[in-house]
PQR file with spaces between the fields and no chain letter, atoms N, CA, C, O and H, PARSE charges and radii, in Angstrom:
ATOM       1  N    MET     1      22.965   83.838  -13.536 -0.4000 1.5000
ATOM       2  CA   MET     1      21.911   83.541  -13.681 -0.0000 2.0000
ATOM       3  C    MET     1      21.617   85.062  -13.466  0.5500 1.7000
ATOM       4  O    MET     1      20.388   85.084  -13.525 -0.5500 1.4000
ATOM       5  N    LYS     2      22.174   86.780  -13.177 -0.4000 1.5000
ATOM       6  CA   LYS     2      22.809   87.332  -13.742 -0.0000 2.0000
ATOM       7  C    LYS     2      22.679   88.618  -14.503  0.5500 1.7000
ATOM       8  O    LYS     2      22.115   89.700  -14.661 -0.5500 1.4000
ATOM       9  H    LYS     2      23.173   86.762  -13.129  0.4000 1.0000
ATOM      10  N    GLU     3      23.834   87.518  -14.962 -0.4000 1.5000
ATOM      11  CA   GLU     3      23.318   87.806  -16.826 -0.0000 2.0000
ATOM      12  C    GLU     3      23.142   87.083  -17.270  0.5500 1.7000
ATOM      13  O    GLU     3      24.091   87.110  -18.055 -0.5500 1.4000
ATOM      14  H    GLU     3      24.293   86.639  -14.834  0.4000 1.0000
ATOM      15  N    LEU     4      22.501   86.063  -17.562 -0.4000 1.5000
ATOM      16  CA   LEU     4      20.940   85.988  -17.665 -0.0000 2.0000
ATOM      17  C    LEU     4      19.336   86.875  -18.355  0.5500 1.7000
ATOM      18  O    LEU     4      18.847   87.088  -19.464 -0.5500 1.4000
ATOM      19  H    LEU     4      21.730   86.041  -16.925  0.4000 1.0000
ATOM      20  N    ILE     5      18.994   87.167  -16.907 -0.4000 1.5000
ATOM      21  CA   ILE     5      18.057   88.072  -16.442 -0.0000 2.0000
ATOM      22  C    ILE     5      18.799   89.662  -17.918  0.5500 1.7000
ATOM      23  O    ILE     5      18.485   90.114  -19.019 -0.5500 1.4000
ATOM      24  H    ILE     5      19.392   86.994  -16.006  0.4000 1.0000
ATOM      25  N    GLU     6      19.596   89.809  -17.110 -0.4000 1.5000
ATOM      26  CA   GLU     6      20.567   91.197  -18.093 -0.0000 2.0000
ATOM      27  C    GLU     6      20.232   90.964  -19.306  0.5500 1.7000
ATOM      28  O    GLU     6      19.136   91.440  -19.602 -0.5500 1.4000
ATOM      29  H    GLU     6      19.851   89.442  -16.216  0.4000 1.0000
ATOM      30  N    LEU     7      20.725   90.452  -20.056 -0.4000 1.5000
ATOM      31  CA   LEU     7      20.163   89.335  -22.046 -0.0000 2.0000
ATOM      32  C    LEU     7      19.076   89.632  -22.103  0.5500 1.7000
ATOM      33  O    LEU     7      18.581   90.511  -22.808 -0.5500 1.4000
ATOM      34  H    LEU     7      21.615   90.065  -19.815  0.4000 1.0000
ATOM      35  N    ILE     8      18.520   88.870  -21.299 -0.4000 1.5000
ATOM      36  CA   ILE     8      16.840   89.034  -21.615 -0.0000 2.0000
ATOM      37  C    ILE     8      16.575   89.829  -21.442  0.5500 1.7000
ATOM      38  O    ILE     8      15.359   89.769  -21.625 -0.5500 1.4000
ATOM      39  H    ILE     8      18.923   88.156  -20.726  0.4000 1.0000
ATOM      40  N    ALA     9      16.932   91.264  -21.014 -0.4000 1.5000
ATOM      41  CA   ALA     9      15.604   92.540  -20.414 -0.0000 2.0000
ATOM      42  C    ALA     9      16.467   93.459  -21.786  0.5500 1.7000
ATOM      43  O    ALA     9      15.785   94.096  -22.589 -0.5500 1.4000
ATOM      44  H    ALA     9      17.920   91.313  -20.866  0.4000 1.0000
ATOM      45  N    LYS    10      18.081   93.413  -21.909 -0.4000 1.5000
ATOM      46  CA   LYS    10      18.579   94.391  -22.492 -0.0000 2.0000
ATOM      47  C    LYS    10      17.473   94.136  -23.822  0.5500 1.7000
ATOM      48  O    LYS    10      16.602   94.961  -24.096 -0.5500 1.4000
ATOM      49  H    LYS    10      18.635   92.896  -21.257  0.4000 1.0000
ATOM      50  N    SER    11      17.734   92.463  -24.811 -0.4000 1.5000
ATOM      51  CA   SER    11      17.085   92.657  -25.880 -0.0000 2.0000
ATOM      52  C    SER    11      15.342   93.218  -25.823  0.5500 1.7000
ATOM      53  O    SER    11      14.861   93.685  -26.855 -0.5500 1.4000
ATOM      54  H    SER    11      18.441   91.793  -24.588  0.4000 1.0000
ATOM      55  N    LEU    12      14.749   93.149  -24.937 -0.4000 1.5000
ATOM      56  CA   LEU    12      13.498   93.455  -24.343 -0.0000 2.0000
ATOM      57  C    LEU    12      13.112   95.641  -25.039  0.5500 1.7000
ATOM      58  O    LEU    12      12.155   96.232  -25.540 -0.5500 1.4000
ATOM      59  H    LEU    12      15.139   92.769  -24.099  0.4000 1.0000
ATOM      60  N    VAL    13      14.197   95.926  -24.712 -0.4000 1.5000
ATOM      61  CA   VAL    13      13.574   96.949  -24.412 -0.0000 2.0000
ATOM      62  C    VAL    13      14.354   98.445  -25.041  0.5500 1.7000
ATOM      63  O    VAL    13      15.475   97.960  -25.188 -0.5500 1.4000
ATOM      64  H    VAL    13      14.974   95.446  -24.306  0.4000 1.0000
ATOM      65  N    ASP    14      14.452   99.371  -25.331 -0.4000 1.5000
ATOM      66  CA   ASP    14      15.434  101.041  -25.957 -0.0000 2.0000
ATOM      67  C    ASP    14      15.773  100.976  -25.645  0.5500 1.7000
ATOM      68  O    ASP    14      16.633  100.280  -26.185 -0.5500 1.4000
ATOM      69  H    ASP    14      13.541   99.765  -25.212  0.4000 1.0000
ATOM      70  N    ASN    15      16.130  101.296  -24.340 -0.4000 1.5000
ATOM      71  CA   ASN    15      17.130  101.733  -23.267 -0.0000 2.0000
ATOM      72  C    ASN    15      18.236  101.015  -22.439  0.5500 1.7000
ATOM      73  O    ASN    15      18.442  101.493  -21.324 -0.5500 1.4000
ATOM      74  H    ASN    15      15.431  101.861  -23.901  0.4000 1.0000
ATOM      75  N    PRO    16      18.767  100.244  -22.709 -0.5600 1.5000
ATOM      76  CA   PRO    16      19.101   98.953  -22.711  0.2800 2.0000
ATOM      77  C    PRO    16      20.034   99.316  -22.091  0.5500 1.7000
ATOM      78  O    PRO    16      20.528   98.338  -21.528 -0.5500 1.4000
ATOM      79  N    ASP    17      20.856  100.706  -21.760 -0.4000 1.5000
ATOM      80  CA   ASP    17      21.858  101.202  -20.785 -0.0000 2.0000
ATOM      81  C    ASP    17      21.046  101.784  -19.346  0.5500 1.7000
ATOM      82  O    ASP    17      21.530  102.485  -18.457 -0.5500 1.4000
ATOM      83  H    ASP    17      20.455  101.500  -22.217  0.4000 1.0000
ATOM      84  N    MET    18      19.593  101.212  -19.461 -0.4000 1.5000
ATOM      85  CA   MET    18      19.099  101.309  -17.917 -0.0000 2.0000
ATOM      86  C    MET    18      18.756  100.002  -17.409  0.5500 1.7000
ATOM      87  O    MET    18      18.890   99.933  -16.188 -0.5500 1.4000
ATOM      88  H    MET    18      19.200  100.643  -20.183  0.4000 1.0000
ATOM      89  N    VAL    19      18.488   99.295  -17.782 -0.4000 1.5000
ATOM      90  CA   VAL    19      18.881   97.898  -17.257 -0.0000 2.0000
ATOM      91  C    VAL    19      19.508   98.060  -16.502  0.5500 1.7000
ATOM      92  O    VAL    19      20.399   98.905  -16.583 -0.5500 1.4000
ATOM      93  H    VAL    19      18.379   99.351  -18.774  0.4000 1.0000
ATOM      94  N    VAL    20      19.252   97.090  -15.116 -0.4000 1.5000
ATOM      95  CA   VAL    20      20.177   97.046  -14.542 -0.0000 2.0000
ATOM      96  C    VAL    20      19.287   95.751  -12.888  0.5500 1.7000
ATOM      97  O    VAL    20      18.166   95.690  -12.384 -0.5500 1.4000
ATOM      98  H    VAL    20      18.528   96.403  -15.049  0.4000 1.0000
ATOM      99  N    VAL    21      20.750   94.925  -12.634 -0.4000 1.5000
ATOM     100  CA   VAL    21      19.759   93.407  -11.967 -0.0000 2.0000
ATOM     101  C    VAL    21      20.417   93.629  -10.902  0.5500 1.7000
ATOM     102  O    VAL    21      21.633   93.536  -10.735 -0.5500 1.4000
ATOM     103  H    VAL    21      21.662   94.974  -13.043  0.4000 1.0000
ATOM     104  N    LYS    22      19.363   94.019   -9.942 -0.4000 1.5000
ATOM     105  CA   LYS    22      20.426   93.423   -8.389 -0.0000 2.0000
ATOM     106  C    LYS    22      20.646   92.301   -7.780  0.5500 1.7000
ATOM     107  O    LYS    22      19.512   91.875   -7.560 -0.5500 1.4000
ATOM     108  H    LYS    22      18.375   94.094  -10.078  0.4000 1.0000
ATOM     109  N    GLU    23      21.775   91.172   -7.158 -0.4000 1.5000
ATOM     110  CA   GLU    23      21.102   89.948   -6.607 -0.0000 2.0000
ATOM     111  C    GLU    23      20.836   90.319   -5.263  0.5500 1.7000
ATOM     112  O    GLU    23      21.409   91.333   -4.865 -0.5500 1.4000
ATOM     113  H    GLU    23      22.696   91.518   -7.337  0.4000 1.0000
ATOM     114  N    LYS    24      19.798   89.480   -4.172 -0.4000 1.5000
ATOM     115  CA   LYS    24      20.255   89.078   -3.160 -0.0000 2.0000
ATOM     116  C    LYS    24      20.381   88.235   -3.082  0.5500 1.7000
ATOM     117  O    LYS    24      20.110   87.691   -4.153 -0.5500 1.4000
ATOM     118  H    LYS    24      19.332   88.656   -4.495  0.4000 1.0000
ATOM     119  N    ASN    25      20.842   87.232   -2.003 -0.4000 1.5000
ATOM     120  CA   ASN    25      20.488   86.370   -1.512 -0.0000 2.0000
ATOM     121  C    ASN    25      20.478   86.181    0.120  0.5500 1.7000
ATOM     122  O    ASN    25      20.940   86.931    0.980 -0.5500 1.4000
ATOM     123  H    ASN    25      21.062   87.674   -1.134  0.4000 1.0000
ATOM     124  N    ASP    26      19.728   84.801    0.265 -0.4000 1.5000
ATOM     125  CA   ASP    26      19.344   84.524    1.673 -0.0000 2.0000
ATOM     126  C    ASP    26      18.710   83.249    1.885  0.5500 1.7000
ATOM     127  O    ASP    26      17.608   82.772    1.617 -0.5500 1.4000
ATOM     128  H    ASP    26      19.353   84.193   -0.434  0.4000 1.0000
ATOM     129  N    GLY    27      19.765   82.849    2.455 -0.4000 1.5000
ATOM     130  CA   GLY    27      19.943   81.123    2.017 -0.0000 2.0000
ATOM     131  C    GLY    27      20.170   80.702    1.036  0.5500 1.7000
ATOM     132  O    GLY    27      21.096   80.905    0.251 -0.5500 1.4000
ATOM     133  H    GLY    27      20.661   83.236    2.673  0.4000 1.0000
ATOM     134  N    LYS    28      18.913   79.770    0.999 -0.4000 1.5000
ATOM     135  CA   LYS    28      19.236   79.177   -0.797 -0.0000 2.0000
ATOM     136  C    LYS    28      18.289   79.863   -1.687  0.5500 1.7000
ATOM     137  O    LYS    28      18.137   79.583   -2.877 -0.5500 1.4000
ATOM     138  H    LYS    28      18.161   79.606    1.637  0.4000 1.0000
ATOM     139  N    THR    29      17.574   80.903   -0.950 -0.4000 1.5000
ATOM     140  CA   THR    29      17.315   81.690   -2.112 -0.0000 2.0000
ATOM     141  C    THR    29      17.145   82.974   -2.386  0.5500 1.7000
ATOM     142  O    THR    29      16.846   83.880   -1.608 -0.5500 1.4000
ATOM     143  H    THR    29      17.697   81.130    0.016  0.4000 1.0000
ATOM     144  N    VAL    30      17.455   83.034   -4.133 -0.4000 1.5000
ATOM     145  CA   VAL    30      18.132   84.137   -4.090 -0.0000 2.0000
ATOM     146  C    VAL    30      17.266   84.826   -4.812  0.5500 1.7000
ATOM     147  O    VAL    30      16.323   84.175   -5.262 -0.5500 1.4000
ATOM     148  H    VAL    30      17.697   82.298   -4.765  0.4000 1.0000
ATOM     149  N    VAL    31      17.318   86.106   -5.086 -0.4000 1.5000
ATOM     150  CA   VAL    31      16.096   87.354   -5.020 -0.0000 2.0000
ATOM     151  C    VAL    31      17.297   88.670   -6.522  0.5500 1.7000
ATOM     152  O    VAL    31      18.078   89.575   -6.225 -0.5500 1.4000
ATOM     153  H    VAL    31      18.084   86.635   -4.720  0.4000 1.0000
ATOM     154  N    TYR    32      16.950   88.223   -7.803 -0.4000 1.5000
ATOM     155  CA   TYR    32      17.096   89.323   -8.728 -0.0000 2.0000
ATOM     156  C    TYR    32      16.273   90.337   -8.590  0.5500 1.7000
ATOM     157  O    TYR    32      15.098   90.017   -8.768 -0.5500 1.4000
ATOM     158  H    TYR    32      16.316   87.488   -8.045  0.4000 1.0000
ATOM     159  N    GLU    33      16.457   91.450   -8.337 -0.4000 1.5000
ATOM     160  CA   GLU    33      15.501   92.765   -8.718 -0.0000 2.0000
ATOM     161  C    GLU    33      15.711   93.565   -9.993  0.5500 1.7000
ATOM     162  O    GLU    33      16.205   94.673   -9.788 -0.5500 1.4000
ATOM     163  H    GLU    33      17.412   91.710   -8.193  0.4000 1.0000
ATOM     164  N    LEU    34      15.510   93.333  -10.976 -0.4000 1.5000
ATOM     165  CA   LEU    34      15.972   94.313  -12.590 -0.0000 2.0000
ATOM     166  C    LEU    34      14.772   95.687  -12.673  0.5500 1.7000
ATOM     167  O    LEU    34      13.546   95.577  -12.713 -0.5500 1.4000
ATOM     168  H    LEU    34      15.108   92.432  -11.142  0.4000 1.0000
ATOM     169  N    SER    35      15.423   96.695  -12.678 -0.4000 1.5000
ATOM     170  CA   SER    35      15.134   97.691  -12.719 -0.0000 2.0000
ATOM     171  C    SER    35      15.392   98.306  -14.979  0.5500 1.7000
ATOM     172  O    SER    35      16.164   98.129  -15.921 -0.5500 1.4000
ATOM     173  H    SER    35      16.419   96.784  -12.645  0.4000 1.0000
ATOM     174  N    VAL    36      14.278   98.926  -14.676 -0.4000 1.5000
ATOM     175  CA   VAL    36      14.146   98.787  -15.986 -0.0000 2.0000
ATOM     176  C    VAL    36      13.864  100.688  -16.096  0.5500 1.7000
ATOM     177  O    VAL    36      13.395  101.328  -15.154 -0.5500 1.4000
ATOM     178  H    VAL    36      13.651   99.069  -13.910  0.4000 1.0000
ATOM     179  N    ALA    37      14.401  101.511  -17.871 -0.4000 1.5000
ATOM     180  CA   ALA    37      13.394  102.529  -17.773 -0.0000 2.0000
ATOM     181  C    ALA    37      12.212  102.930  -17.680  0.5500 1.7000
ATOM     182  O    ALA    37      11.763  102.388  -18.690 -0.5500 1.4000
ATOM     183  H    ALA    37      14.781  100.991  -18.636  0.4000 1.0000
ATOM     184  N    ASP    38      11.462  103.403  -17.292 -0.4000 1.5000
ATOM     185  CA   ASP    38      10.068  103.663  -16.970 -0.0000 2.0000
ATOM     186  C    ASP    38       9.460  104.077  -18.265  0.5500 1.7000
ATOM     187  O    ASP    38       8.294  104.471  -18.250 -0.5500 1.4000
ATOM     188  H    ASP    38      11.826  103.843  -16.472  0.4000 1.0000
ATOM     189  N    ASP    39      10.149  104.029  -19.425 -0.4000 1.5000
ATOM     190  CA   ASP    39       9.308  104.344  -21.277 -0.0000 2.0000
ATOM     191  C    ASP    39       9.235  102.423  -21.501  0.5500 1.7000
ATOM     192  O    ASP    39       8.386  101.846  -22.180 -0.5500 1.4000
ATOM     193  H    ASP    39      11.096  103.709  -19.437  0.4000 1.0000
ATOM     194  N    ASP    40      10.461  101.698  -20.660 -0.4000 1.5000
ATOM     195  CA   ASP    40      10.379   99.972  -21.604 -0.0000 2.0000
ATOM     196  C    ASP    40       9.151   99.203  -20.156  0.5500 1.7000
ATOM     197  O    ASP    40       8.390   98.304  -20.513 -0.5500 1.4000
ATOM     198  H    ASP    40      11.151  102.168  -20.109  0.4000 1.0000
ATOM     199  N    MET    41       9.141   99.347  -19.701 -0.4000 1.5000
ATOM     200  CA   MET    41       8.510   98.639  -18.338 -0.0000 2.0000
ATOM     201  C    MET    41       7.151   98.075  -18.241  0.5500 1.7000
ATOM     202  O    MET    41       6.724   97.458  -17.265 -0.5500 1.4000
ATOM     203  H    MET    41       9.758  100.077  -19.411  0.4000 1.0000
ATOM     204  N    GLY    42       6.415   98.369  -19.477 -0.4000 1.5000
ATOM     205  CA   GLY    42       5.195   97.649  -20.591 -0.0000 2.0000
ATOM     206  C    GLY    42       6.091   96.681  -21.320  0.5500 1.7000
ATOM     207  O    GLY    42       5.892   95.489  -21.091 -0.5500 1.4000
ATOM     208  H    GLY    42       6.762   98.870  -20.270  0.4000 1.0000
ATOM     209  N    LYS    43       7.323   97.106  -22.408 -0.4000 1.5000
ATOM     210  CA   LYS    43       7.480   95.765  -22.651 -0.0000 2.0000
ATOM     211  C    LYS    43       8.402   94.769  -21.689  0.5500 1.7000
ATOM     212  O    LYS    43       8.589   93.604  -22.040 -0.5500 1.4000
ATOM     213  H    LYS    43       7.484   98.075  -22.595  0.4000 1.0000
ATOM     214  N    VAL    44       8.733   95.074  -20.971 -0.4000 1.5000
ATOM     215  CA   VAL    44       9.004   94.618  -20.127 -0.0000 2.0000
ATOM     216  C    VAL    44       8.622   93.110  -19.080  0.5500 1.7000
ATOM     217  O    VAL    44       9.260   92.084  -18.840 -0.5500 1.4000
ATOM     218  H    VAL    44       8.581   96.020  -20.686  0.4000 1.0000
ATOM     219  N    ILE    45       7.336   93.597  -18.677 -0.4000 1.5000
ATOM     220  CA   ILE    45       6.256   93.573  -18.181 -0.0000 2.0000
ATOM     221  C    ILE    45       5.372   92.212  -19.266  0.5500 1.7000
ATOM     222  O    ILE    45       5.264   91.050  -18.873 -0.5500 1.4000
ATOM     223  H    ILE    45       6.819   94.430  -18.873  0.4000 1.0000
ATOM     224  N    GLY    46       4.820   92.720  -20.660 -0.4000 1.5000
ATOM     225  CA   GLY    46       3.439   92.933  -21.144 -0.0000 2.0000
ATOM     226  C    GLY    46       2.402   92.220  -21.502  0.5500 1.7000
ATOM     227  O    GLY    46       2.086   91.255  -20.807 -0.5500 1.4000
ATOM     228  H    GLY    46       4.908   93.664  -20.979  0.4000 1.0000
ATOM     229  N    LYS    47       1.861   92.465  -22.351 -0.4000 1.5000
ATOM     230  CA   LYS    47       0.774   91.943  -22.083 -0.0000 2.0000
ATOM     231  C    LYS    47       0.250   91.313  -21.262  0.5500 1.7000
ATOM     232  O    LYS    47       0.730   90.181  -21.327 -0.5500 1.4000
ATOM     233  H    LYS    47       2.118   93.249  -22.916  0.4000 1.0000
ATOM     234  N    GLN    48      -0.833   91.396  -20.123 -0.4000 1.5000
ATOM     235  CA   GLN    48      -0.540   90.630  -19.253 -0.0000 2.0000
ATOM     236  C    GLN    48      -0.090   89.778  -18.634  0.5500 1.7000
ATOM     237  O    GLN    48      -0.611   88.787  -18.122 -0.5500 1.4000
ATOM     238  H    GLN    48      -1.224   92.315  -20.069  0.4000 1.0000
ATOM     239  N    GLY    49       1.381   90.304  -18.669 -0.4000 1.5000
ATOM     240  CA   GLY    49       2.258   89.600  -17.868 -0.0000 2.0000
ATOM     241  C    GLY    49       3.160   88.752  -17.878  0.5500 1.7000
ATOM     242  O    GLY    49       3.938   88.210  -17.092 -0.5500 1.4000
ATOM     243  H    GLY    49       1.804   91.109  -19.085  0.4000 1.0000
ATOM     244  N    ARG    50       2.776   88.744  -19.417 -0.4000 1.5000
ATOM     245  CA   ARG    50       2.646   87.250  -19.873 -0.0000 2.0000
ATOM     246  C    ARG    50       4.181   87.249  -20.280  0.5500 1.7000
ATOM     247  O    ARG    50       4.755   86.166  -20.401 -0.5500 1.4000
ATOM     248  H    ARG    50       2.144   89.183  -20.055  0.4000 1.0000
ATOM     249  N    ILE    51       4.843   88.420  -20.490 -0.4000 1.5000
ATOM     250  CA   ILE    51       6.736   88.459  -20.702 -0.0000 2.0000
ATOM     251  C    ILE    51       7.399   88.080  -19.457  0.5500 1.7000
ATOM     252  O    ILE    51       8.257   87.215  -19.284 -0.5500 1.4000
ATOM     253  H    ILE    51       4.377   89.299  -20.393  0.4000 1.0000
ATOM     254  N    ALA    52       6.866   88.857  -18.639 -0.4000 1.5000
ATOM     255  CA   ALA    52       7.475   88.445  -17.530 -0.0000 2.0000
ATOM     256  C    ALA    52       7.311   87.305  -16.883  0.5500 1.7000
ATOM     257  O    ALA    52       8.409   87.209  -16.336 -0.5500 1.4000
ATOM     258  H    ALA    52       6.168   89.559  -18.780  0.4000 1.0000
ATOM     259  N    LYS    53       6.666   86.310  -16.540 -0.4000 1.5000
ATOM     260  CA   LYS    53       6.069   85.348  -16.656 -0.0000 2.0000
ATOM     261  C    LYS    53       7.170   84.545  -17.281  0.5500 1.7000
ATOM     262  O    LYS    53       8.049   84.072  -16.560 -0.5500 1.4000
ATOM     263  H    LYS    53       5.774   86.389  -16.984  0.4000 1.0000
ATOM     264  N    ALA    54       7.178   84.332  -18.799 -0.4000 1.5000
ATOM     265  CA   ALA    54       8.280   83.541  -19.230 -0.0000 2.0000
ATOM     266  C    ALA    54       9.701   83.823  -19.144  0.5500 1.7000
ATOM     267  O    ALA    54      10.503   82.922  -19.388 -0.5500 1.4000
ATOM     268  H    ALA    54       6.465   84.716  -19.385  0.4000 1.0000
ATOM     269  N    MET    55      10.174   85.236  -18.751 -0.4000 1.5000
ATOM     270  CA   MET    55      11.248   85.422  -18.167 -0.0000 2.0000
ATOM     271  C    MET    55      12.185   84.253  -17.061  0.5500 1.7000
ATOM     272  O    MET    55      13.101   83.438  -17.176 -0.5500 1.4000
ATOM     273  H    MET    55       9.523   85.968  -18.553  0.4000 1.0000
ATOM     274  N    ARG    56      10.795   85.083  -15.402 -0.4000 1.5000
ATOM     275  CA   ARG    56      10.909   83.632  -14.830 -0.0000 2.0000
ATOM     276  C    ARG    56      10.549   82.263  -14.478  0.5500 1.7000
ATOM     277  O    ARG    56      10.748   81.807  -13.351 -0.5500 1.4000
ATOM     278  H    ARG    56      10.051   85.744  -15.309  0.4000 1.0000
ATOM     279  N    THR    57      10.121   81.727  -15.255 -0.4000 1.5000
ATOM     280  CA   THR    57      10.147   80.643  -16.178 -0.0000 2.0000
ATOM     281  C    THR    57      11.906   80.221  -16.199  0.5500 1.7000
ATOM     282  O    THR    57      12.581   79.427  -15.543 -0.5500 1.4000
ATOM     283  H    THR    57       9.960   82.096  -16.170  0.4000 1.0000
ATOM     284  N    VAL    58      12.318   81.530  -17.681 -0.4000 1.5000
ATOM     285  CA   VAL    58      12.858   80.840  -17.867 -0.0000 2.0000
ATOM     286  C    VAL    58      13.880   80.520  -17.160  0.5500 1.7000
ATOM     287  O    VAL    58      14.374   79.399  -17.276 -0.5500 1.4000
ATOM     288  H    VAL    58      11.770   82.175  -18.213  0.4000 1.0000
ATOM     289  N    VAL    59      14.358   81.401  -16.343 -0.4000 1.5000
ATOM     290  CA   VAL    59      14.762   81.923  -15.128 -0.0000 2.0000
ATOM     291  C    VAL    59      15.405   80.777  -14.304  0.5500 1.7000
ATOM     292  O    VAL    59      16.582   80.444  -14.171 -0.5500 1.4000
ATOM     293  H    VAL    59      13.956   82.312  -16.249  0.4000 1.0000
ATOM     294  N    LYS    60      14.144   80.238  -13.747 -0.4000 1.5000
ATOM     295  CA   LYS    60      13.825   79.227  -12.390 -0.0000 2.0000
ATOM     296  C    LYS    60      14.170   78.086  -13.229  0.5500 1.7000
ATOM     297  O    LYS    60      14.859   77.297  -12.582 -0.5500 1.4000
ATOM     298  H    LYS    60      13.187   80.509  -13.855  0.4000 1.0000
ATOM     299  N    ALA    61      13.831   77.478  -15.098 -0.4000 1.5000
ATOM     300  CA   ALA    61      14.471   76.212  -14.854 -0.0000 2.0000
ATOM     301  C    ALA    61      16.067   76.169  -15.368  0.5500 1.7000
ATOM     302  O    ALA    61      16.765   75.180  -15.590 -0.5500 1.4000
ATOM     303  H    ALA    61      13.271   78.118  -15.624  0.4000 1.0000
ATOM     304  N    ALA    62      16.357   77.421  -15.464 -0.4000 1.5000
ATOM     305  CA   ALA    62      17.878   77.694  -15.649 -0.0000 2.0000
ATOM     306  C    ALA    62      19.036   77.165  -13.725  0.5500 1.7000
ATOM     307  O    ALA    62      20.089   76.537  -13.623 -0.5500 1.4000
ATOM     308  H    ALA    62      15.790   78.225  -15.283  0.4000 1.0000
ATOM     309  N    ALA    63      17.902   77.975  -12.317 -0.4000 1.5000
ATOM     310  CA   ALA    63      17.730   78.152  -11.335 -0.0000 2.0000
ATOM     311  C    ALA    63      17.912   76.173  -10.669  0.5500 1.7000
ATOM     312  O    ALA    63      18.447   75.736   -9.650 -0.5500 1.4000
ATOM     313  H    ALA    63      17.046   78.485  -12.400  0.4000 1.0000
ATOM     314  N    ALA    64      17.118   75.388  -11.932 -0.4000 1.5000
ATOM     315  CA   ALA    64      16.905   74.672  -10.649 -0.0000 2.0000
ATOM     316  C    ALA    64      18.327   73.225  -10.967  0.5500 1.7000
ATOM     317  O    ALA    64      18.574   72.262  -10.239 -0.5500 1.4000
ATOM     318  H    ALA    64      16.683   75.743  -12.759  0.4000 1.0000
ATOM     319  N    ARG    65      19.013   73.630  -12.331 -0.4000 1.5000
ATOM     320  CA   ARG    65      20.536   73.216  -12.226 -0.0000 2.0000
ATOM     321  C    ARG    65      20.902   73.101  -10.690  0.5500 1.7000
ATOM     322  O    ARG    65      20.919   72.054  -10.042 -0.5500 1.4000
ATOM     323  H    ARG    65      18.813   74.412  -12.921  0.4000 1.0000
ATOM     324  N    GLU    66      21.188   74.360  -10.234 -0.4000 1.5000
ATOM     325  CA   GLU    66      21.630   74.622   -8.963 -0.0000 2.0000
ATOM     326  C    GLU    66      21.023   74.169   -7.720  0.5500 1.7000
ATOM     327  O    GLU    66      21.506   74.280   -6.593 -0.5500 1.4000
ATOM     328  H    GLU    66      21.174   75.210  -10.761  0.4000 1.0000
ATOM     329  N    TYR    67      19.809   73.600   -8.079 -0.4000 1.5000
ATOM     330  CA   TYR    67      18.617   73.366   -6.817 -0.0000 2.0000
ATOM     331  C    TYR    67      19.007   75.134   -5.930  0.5500 1.7000
ATOM     332  O    TYR    67      19.650   75.430   -4.924 -0.5500 1.4000
ATOM     333  H    TYR    67      19.416   73.511   -8.995  0.4000 1.0000
ATOM     334  N    LYS    68      18.483   75.674   -6.615 -0.4000 1.5000
ATOM     335  CA   LYS    68      18.662   76.385   -6.052 -0.0000 2.0000
ATOM     336  C    LYS    68      16.513   77.640   -6.490  0.5500 1.7000
ATOM     337  O    LYS    68      15.634   77.319   -7.289 -0.5500 1.4000
ATOM     338  H    LYS    68      17.960   75.434   -7.433  0.4000 1.0000
ATOM     339  N    LYS    69      16.539   78.571   -5.781 -0.4000 1.5000
ATOM     340  CA   LYS    69      14.677   78.611   -5.886 -0.0000 2.0000
ATOM     341  C    LYS    69      15.837   80.282   -6.207  0.5500 1.7000
ATOM     342  O    LYS    69      16.861   80.699   -5.666 -0.5500 1.4000
ATOM     343  H    LYS    69      17.253   78.832   -5.132  0.4000 1.0000
ATOM     344  N    VAL    70      15.023   80.752   -7.261 -0.4000 1.5000
ATOM     345  CA   VAL    70      14.575   81.731   -7.599 -0.0000 2.0000
ATOM     346  C    VAL    70      13.472   82.526   -7.542  0.5500 1.7000
ATOM     347  O    VAL    70      12.392   81.952   -7.394 -0.5500 1.4000
ATOM     348  H    VAL    70      14.191   80.413   -7.700  0.4000 1.0000
ATOM     349  N    ILE    71      13.492   83.843   -7.632 -0.4000 1.5000
ATOM     350  CA   ILE    71      12.911   84.606   -7.328 -0.0000 2.0000
ATOM     351  C    ILE    71      12.626   86.410   -8.411  0.5500 1.7000
ATOM     352  O    ILE    71      12.591   87.543   -7.931 -0.5500 1.4000
ATOM     353  H    ILE    71      14.368   84.308   -7.752  0.4000 1.0000
ATOM     354  N    VAL    72      12.519   86.121   -9.466 -0.4000 1.5000
ATOM     355  CA   VAL    72      12.976   87.910  -10.219 -0.0000 2.0000
ATOM     356  C    VAL    72      11.724   88.703   -9.781  0.5500 1.7000
ATOM     357  O    VAL    72      10.817   88.147   -9.161 -0.5500 1.4000
ATOM     358  H    VAL    72      12.547   85.201   -9.856  0.4000 1.0000
ATOM     359  N    ASP    73      11.681   90.397  -10.212 -0.4000 1.5000
ATOM     360  CA   ASP    73      11.493   91.051   -9.023 -0.0000 2.0000
ATOM     361  C    ASP    73      11.113   91.900  -10.316  0.5500 1.7000
ATOM     362  O    ASP    73      11.935   91.621  -11.190 -0.5500 1.4000
ATOM     363  H    ASP    73      12.418   90.848  -10.716  0.4000 1.0000
ATOM     364  N    ILE    74      10.545   92.469  -10.596 -0.4000 1.5000
ATOM     365  CA   ILE    74      10.887   94.057  -11.837 -0.0000 2.0000
ATOM     366  C    ILE    74      10.109   94.976  -10.960  0.5500 1.7000
ATOM     367  O    ILE    74       8.923   94.828  -10.663 -0.5500 1.4000
ATOM     368  H    ILE    74       9.878   92.696   -9.887  0.4000 1.0000
ATOM     369  N    ILE    75      10.902   95.949  -10.571 -0.4000 1.5000
ATOM     370  CA   ILE    75      11.408   97.079  -10.145 -0.0000 2.0000
ATOM     371  C    ILE    75      10.859   98.610  -10.645  0.5500 1.7000
ATOM     372  O    ILE    75      11.385   99.630  -10.201 -0.5500 1.4000
ATOM     373  H    ILE    75      11.865   96.070  -10.812  0.4000 1.0000
């Protein structure tokens, strides 16, 4: 899951070296914190949050196979 988030984020931003994904386990819930450079924040979020919502949808669909609840936070 972490690799999927990194792949999506790195393909969107200008500075792929600044993409960092941290994973926090909390029982059946997994929280992924995505941080990017300040200049690339708008590219990851998108207009009205559409790109962020699409990224969360893809990750949740991938997590459904493992019966886990996944939360993606963009910091």
